N, C-alpha and C positions, 0 to 999 in steps of 0.2 A: 504493500500500500504506500510505502514511503516513495517509491519510484513514481507512482501515478500522481501523487501530490506534487512532486518536483516538476513533473511534466506539465501539470496544469498551471503551476506558478511561473515556470520559465519555458514556455513553448518554443521560443526562438532558439534558446540554447539546445534544446532537444533536436530541433530541426537541423542545426549546424552539426551536431554529433552524428546524426543519421547520414547526412550528406557527406561527411568526411569518412565514414565507415566503408563505403563501397570502393573508392579508389585504393584504400589501404588493403582491403581484402584482395583486390585484383593484383596489387603490387607484390604481395606476399604469396600469391598463387593459391589462395584459399578459394577464390572464385575464378573460373576460366571464362572470361568475356573478351570479345573483340572490342576495339575502341568505339565502334558505332553502337554496339550493344550497351556498353557502359554509358555512353552519351545519352542514349534513349532512357536507360534506367535512371540516370541522374536527372534528366528533364522531368520524367514522370514523378519521381519522388519530390522534386522541388515544387512542382505544381500541387501535388497532394498535400504535402506538409505545409505549404503556404496557405492552402484553403483551411486546413485544420488549425493552423496558428491564428488565422484571421477570426475564426469562431471564438477563440479563447481570449482575445484582447478587446478592450473597450475602445470604441472610436473616440477620438479626442474632440471631435466637433460637437458632440451632443452626449456627454457621459451621463449615464443613469445607473442607479443601483438596481438590485433584483426586483424591487417593488415598483420600478418605473419612475422614481423621484429623481429630479435633477441633482447632479453632484457639483455643478458649477453654476454660478449666477449667469443669467442671460446678459450679454453685453448691452449696455445702454446706448440708445440712438438719440443723442442730444443734438 
């Protein structure tokens, strides 16, 4: 459970670790992939993990808590 909590708190860190793992596995021979296959895998995981990361973070333009209440005051238009 500790790992899942860390992933939820630091999704971008998790994304970076996953993205770095594939080239390391290929470099050490643990994964036998051609360059084009590695590129495709890298692009797919980047897109998937970016989507999952986006779900985890709060947009800064309109931050709200779980109940839907504003977390920042609306800018004044004087």
